[in-house]
C-alpha positions in Angstrom: 44.5 79.5 -24.4 45.9 76.0 -25.2 48.6 74.4 -23.1 50.6 71.3 -24.0 48.6 70.4 -27.1 49.3 67.0 -28.5 48.0 66.4 -32.1 47.9 63.5 -34.4 47.2 64.2 -38.1 45.8 61.9 -40.7 48.7 61.6 -43.2 46.3 60.8 -46.1 44.5 64.1 -46.0 46.2 66.3 -43.4 43.0 66.5 -41.2 43.0 66.3 -37.4 42.8 62.7 -36.3 43.2 63.0 -32.5 44.1 65.8 -30.2 44.4 66.5 -26.4 45.0 70.0 -25.0 44.5 71.8 -21.7 42.8 75.2 -21.6 43.1 77.9 -18.9 40.4 80.4 -20.1 37.4 80.5 -22.4 39.1 82.0 -25.4 39.0 78.7 -27.3 35.2 78.2 -26.9 33.8 81.7 -26.6 32.8 81.8 -30.3 30.6 79.4 -32.3 32.3 76.1 -32.9 31.5 73.7 -35.8 34.0 71.0 -36.3 34.1 67.9 -38.5 35.2 65.8 -35.5 33.9 64.8 -32.1 34.8 67.0 -29.1 34.9 66.0 -25.4 35.4 69.1 -23.2 35.9 68.6 -19.5 35.5 71.8 -17.6 37.2 71.1 -14.3 36.9 74.6 -12.9 34.5 77.4 -13.7 30.9 77.9 -14.6 28.7 79.5 -17.2 26.2 78.8 -20.0 26.7 76.4 -22.9 24.8 77.1 -26.1 24.4 73.9 -28.2 22.1 73.4 -31.2 18.8 75.0 -30.2 19.2 75.2 -26.4 21.1 76.9 -23.6 22.1 75.2 -20.3 23.9 76.4 -17.2 26.9 74.4 -16.0 29.3 74.3 -13.1 32.7 72.8 -12.3 33.6 69.2 -13.3 31.2 69.1 -16.2 32.0 67.0 -19.3 30.5 68.0 -22.6 30.2 65.8 -25.7 29.6 67.3 -29.2 29.2 65.5 -32.5 30.7 66.6 -35.8 29.2 69.9 -37.0 27.1 70.3 -33.9 27.3 74.0 -33.1 28.3 75.1 -29.6 29.9 77.9 -27.6 30.5 78.6 -23.9 29.7 81.9 -22.1 31.9 81.8 -19.0 30.7 83.3 -15.7 33.7 82.1 -13.7 37.0 81.5 -15.5 37.1 78.1 -17.2 39.9 75.6 -17.1 40.1 72.0 -18.1 41.0 69.4 -20.8 39.7 68.9 -24.3 39.8 65.7 -26.3 39.0 65.7 -30.0 38.9 62.9 -32.5 37.8 62.5 -36.1 35.3 59.7 -37.1 38.1 58.3 -39.3 40.1 57.8 -36.1 37.2 56.3 -34.1 33.6 56.3 -35.2 31.0 55.9 -32.5 28.3 54.9 -35.0 30.3 51.9 -36.3 31.4 50.9 -32.8 28.2 51.6 -30.9 28.1 48.0 -29.4 31.5 48.5 -27.9 31.0 51.8 -26.1 27.2 52.4 -26.1 27.8 56.2 -26.0 25.7 57.1 -29.0 22.4 58.5 -27.8 23.8 58.9 -24.3 26.8 61.2 -24.7 26.3 62.1 -28.3 23.3 62.6 -30.5 20.9 62.9 -27.6 18.2 65.5 -28.6 16.4 65.4 -25.3 19.1 65.9 -22.6 21.7 68.6 -22.1 25.1 67.8 -23.8 26.9 67.5 -20.5 27.6 65.1 -17.6 28.6 65.9 -14.1 31.8 64.1 -13.2 32.4 63.2 -9.6 33.9 60.6 -7.2 36.0 57.8 -8.6 35.1 58.8 -12.2 37.4 61.9 -11.8 40.4 59.7 -11.0 39.5 57.3 -13.8 39.2 59.9 -16.5 42.4 61.7 -15.3 44.3 58.4 -15.4 43.1 57.7 -18.9 44.0 61.2 -20.1 47.5 60.7 -18.7 47.8 57.4 -20.5 46.7 59.0 -23.8 49.2 61.8 -23.3 52.0 59.3 -22.7 51.1 57.3 -25.8 51.2 60.4 -27.9 54.4 61.8 -26.4 56.2 58.4 -26.6 54.7 56.6 -29.6 55.4 52.9 -29.7 54.2 49.7 -31.4 50.4 49.7 -32.0 50.0 53.3 -30.9 46.6 53.7 -32.7 45.2 50.6 -31.1 46.4 51.7 -27.7 44.9 55.2 -28.0 41.6 53.7 -29.2 41.5 51.4 -26.2 42.0 54.3 -23.8 39.4 56.4 -25.7 36.8 53.6 -25.4 37.3 53.4 -21.7 37.0 57.1 -21.4 33.7 57.0 -23.4 32.4 54.0 -21.4 33.2 55.8 -18.0 31.5 59.0 -19.1 28.4 57.2 -20.5 28.0 55.2 -17.3 28.2 58.5 -15.3 25.5 60.1 -17.4 23.1 57.1 -17.3 23.6 56.9 -13.5 22.5 60.5 -13.3 19.3 60.1 -15.4 17.2 58.2 -12.8 17.5 61.0 -10.3 16.6 63.5 -12.9 13.5 61.5 -13.8 12.6 61.1 -10.1 12.6 64.9 -9.7 9.7 65.2 -12.1 8.1 61.8 -11.5 5.0 63.4 -9.9 4.2 65.5 -13.0 2.0 64.5 -15.8 4.3 66.0 -18.5 7.2 63.4 -18.4 4.8 60.6 -19.3 3.5 62.6 -22.2 7.1 63.5 -23.3 8.1 59.8 -23.1 5.3 59.1 -25.5 6.5 62.0 -27.7 10.0 60.6 -27.8 8.6 57.2 -28.9 6.3 58.8 -31.5 9.2 60.7 -33.0 11.4 57.6 -33.0 8.8 55.6 -34.8 7.5 58.2 -37.2 10.3 60.7 -38.1 10.7 59.2 -41.5 7.1 59.9 -42.5 5.8 62.6 -40.1 7.7 65.9 -40.2 5.4 68.5 -38.6 4.4 69.3 -35.0 0.7 68.9 -36.0 1.5 65.3 -37.0 2.6 64.4 -33.5 -0.2 66.3 -31.8 -2.5 64.1 -33.8 -0.6 60.9 -33.0 -0.7 61.6 -29.3 -4.2 63.0 -29.3 -3.3 66.2 -27.5 -3.8 69.8 -28.4 -0.8 71.2 -30.4 -0.4 74.3 -28.2 -0.3 72.1 -25.0 2.3 69.7 -26.5 4.4 72.6 -27.8 4.4 74.3 -24.4 5.3 71.2 -22.5 8.1 70.4 -24.9 9.6 73.9 -24.7 9.4 73.9 -20.9 11.2 70.5 -20.4 13.6 70.5 -23.3 14.0 74.2 -24.0 13.4 73.2 -27.6 10.5 73.5 -30.0 8.7 70.5 -31.4 10.1 71.4 -34.8 13.6 71.4 -33.3 13.2 67.9 -31.9 11.7 66.5 -35.2 14.4 68.2 -37.3 17.3 67.1 -35.1 16.1 63.4 -35.2 15.9 63.5 -39.0 19.4 65.1 -39.2 20.9 62.5 -37.0 19.6 59.8 -39.2 20.7 61.6 -42.4 24.2 62.0 -41.0 24.4 58.3 -40.1 23.4 57.4 -43.7 25.8 59.9 -45.2 28.6 58.6 -42.9 28.1 54.9 -43.0 26.8 54.2 -46.6 27.4 55.2 -50.2 23.7 55.7 -50.9 23.0 58.6 -53.2 21.6 61.7 -51.4 18.4 61.3 -53.4 17.9 57.8 -51.9 18.6 59.0 -48.4 16.1 61.8 -48.9 13.5 59.4 -50.1 14.0 57.1 -47.2 13.5 60.0 -44.8 10.2 61.0 -46.5 11.4 63.7 -48.9 10.5 63.2 -52.5 12.4 66.3 -53.6 16.2 65.8 -53.2 16.9 69.6 -53.4 14.3 70.4 -50.7 15.9 67.8 -48.5 19.4 69.2 -49.2 18.2 72.7 -48.2 16.6 71.3 -45.0 19.9 69.5 -44.2 22.0 72.6 -44.8 19.7 74.8 -42.7 19.9 72.5 -39.7 23.5 71.2 -40.1 25.0 74.4 -41.6 26.6 72.2 -44.3 25.4 70.5 -47.4 24.9 66.7 -47.4 27.6 66.2 -49.9 30.2 68.3 -48.1 29.3 66.5 -44.8 30.0 63.2 -46.6 33.2 64.5 -48.1 34.7 65.8 -44.8 33.3 63.3 -42.3 31.8 60.4 -44.1 32.8 56.9 -45.1 31.8 57.7 -48.7 35.0 59.6 -49.6 37.1 56.5 -48.9 34.8 53.9 -50.5 33.3 56.0 -53.3 
């Protein structure tokens, strides 16, 4: 159930631009969500399981979730959920184009290795609450430079959340520092990052890392709760979305740059993994519709 929803609509196309609302139960998120905008969902009270992309993760109170456009997710509540949701379209603020300003891409969003959530505690709670109040005030009483003001508060929100998540990662790494697998998985991350345009199969990466395929697949599943194929596919899709969003390159050229000689095979691969065709993604999220 939504409470006190404040919504800003893009007057050019009628799409959601920016929205804040409180929720007092899980009815809003208990079914599969796929939006053409970013979603930040702060569960202040409650617990349950979040399903996102190919994985499931448990969560508790004061958890902040970050989902990219068309990233599928849903919450299964174990204890009643309540909190605040903040949603914004890439036309309003694009984290790809402003990565140097907020550094949240690959931390909060588009991170295929870590759960899509951050534990919020201490002074960060007060900071995020204050920023949400400021954003609500700006939307309730619009004044000169409303857009610029909202973007400034949003940037601070994203920076605060990103810092909170990065501060939590060292402790997570320390917990498994004595195991052999994290070193192997760090090598896997680097191998995917360097080779995803040309190497698309799990066997490719087993060969690059000189480890048995079954062993690599087992370790990947244990640590990320994803298959090797999931990781490779997600990385390719992230890059494809960036190209579709930020450029006017033909889909055929994007496919070729990502190692696919057949544009139609690539389009099917994209739709299977993103649940939307490359062209429709560009039309509803991308820069291409404005500049084409």
